[in-house]
C-alpha positions in Angstrom: -90.1 -40.7 62.5 -87.0 -42.1 60.9 -86.0 -43.6 64.2 -89.4 -45.0 65.1 -89.3 -46.4 61.4 -86.1 -48.5 62.7 -88.2 -49.6 65.9 -87.1 -46.9 68.3 -84.0 -45.6 69.6 -82.2 -49.0 71.0 -82.9 -50.4 67.9 -81.9 -47.7 65.5 -78.7 -47.5 67.6 -78.0 -50.9 67.2 -78.5 -50.8 63.4 -76.0 -47.9 63.2 -73.2 -49.6 65.0 -73.8 -52.7 63.0 -74.2 -51.1 59.4 -72.4 -47.8 59.4 -70.5 -46.3 63.1 -71.8 -46.3 66.6 -74.5 -43.5 67.4 -75.6 -44.0 70.9 -79.4 -43.6 72.2 -78.5 -40.2 73.7 -77.3 -38.9 70.3 -79.9 -40.3 68.5 -82.5 -38.9 71.0 -81.4 -35.5 70.8 -81.5 -35.5 67.2 -85.4 -36.0 67.4 -85.8 -32.9 69.9 -86.9 -29.8 67.8 -85.4 -27.6 70.3 -82.1 -29.1 70.3 -79.5 -28.1 67.7 -78.7 -31.6 66.9 -79.2 -33.0 63.4 -78.8 -36.5 62.2 -75.3 -36.9 59.8 -76.4 -37.7 56.3 -74.2 -40.9 57.1 -76.6 -42.3 59.7 -79.7 -41.2 57.9 -78.3 -43.4 55.0 -77.8 -46.0 57.1 -81.4 -45.8 59.2 -83.2 -45.6 55.6 -81.4 -48.3 54.6 -82.1 -50.2 57.8 -86.0 -49.4 57.7 -86.2 -49.7 53.9 -87.8 -46.2 53.9 -86.5 -42.7 52.7 -88.3 -40.4 55.0 -85.7 -38.1 55.6 -84.0 -38.0 51.8 -87.3 -37.8 49.9 -88.8 -35.2 52.2 -85.6 -33.3 51.3 -86.2 -34.0 47.5 -89.8 -33.4 47.8 -89.2 -29.9 49.4 -87.0 -28.8 46.8 -88.2 -26.5 44.0 -87.3 -28.1 40.7 -88.8 -26.9 37.4 -88.5 -29.3 34.4 -86.5 -28.0 31.5 -88.5 -28.1 27.9 -85.8 -31.0 27.3 -87.0 -32.8 30.6 -90.6 -32.7 30.1 -90.3 -33.7 26.2 -88.1 -36.5 27.8 -90.9 -37.6 30.3 -93.6 -37.3 28.1 -91.9 -39.5 25.6 -91.5 -41.8 28.2 -95.0 -42.4 28.9 -96.0 -42.6 25.3 -93.4 -45.4 24.8 -94.8 -47.0 28.1 -98.4 -46.8 27.2 -97.3 -48.1 23.6 -95.8 -51.3 25.5 -98.9 -51.8 27.5 -100.8 -51.8 24.4 -98.8 -54.1 22.9 -99.1 -56.5 26.3 -102.7 -56.1 26.1 -103.1 -57.3 22.8 -101.1 -60.2 23.3 -102.6 -61.1 26.8 -106.7 -61.2 25.1 -105.1 -62.6 21.9 -106.5 -66.0 23.2 -109.6 -64.5 25.0 -108.7 -65.2 27.9 -106.3 -63.2 30.4 -104.4 -65.0 32.8 -103.4 -63.9 36.4 -100.1 -64.0 35.4 -100.9 -61.5 32.4 -103.1 -59.2 34.5 -100.4 -59.0 37.4 -97.8 -58.3 34.7 -100.2 -55.4 33.1 -101.1 -54.0 36.5 -97.2 -53.6 37.0 -96.9 -51.5 33.6 -99.7 -49.6 34.5 -98.1 -48.4 37.5 -95.1 -48.0 35.7 -97.0 -45.9 33.6 -98.8 -43.9 36.4 -95.3 -43.1 37.9 -93.8 -41.8 34.8 -96.8 -39.6 34.8 -96.4 -38.4 38.3 -93.1 -37.7 37.6 -94.4 -35.2 34.7 -96.9 -33.4 37.2 -94.2 -32.9 39.6 -92.0 -31.0 37.1 -95.3 -29.1 36.0 -96.5 -27.7 39.4 -93.8 -25.5 40.1 -94.1 -24.0 36.7 -97.5 -22.8 37.5 -96.5 -20.9 40.4 -93.6 -19.1 38.8 -93.8 -15.3 39.4 -96.6 -15.8 41.9 -95.7 -14.1 45.2 
């Protein structure tokens, strides 16, 4: 998937040579084969993810790890949501003060709302593993 996101074997190989170190089409091809023992070296993963602008491998690694938030992390995460929501409320009040929300204000409010959603998703990611604790 990462090599495809880079434009295929030849383009990925060229990106490696230009940005990191030489890594041939054949080497990359072997790393795509689930029956081959070859794996992409982490510096090549980093190079290719930077090249295509997507964290496909490293995101999968992070997503597959079981991380349970500590009490302190959950507290801090929920406080961040509350603070971001308060900021949004302040910005909404400022935007509607003249009874007209401009496109720029609406875009800024949407950005703030997306930030809140991202913070809430972090809390959700910390809580899900906790629901499975002790479940076989």
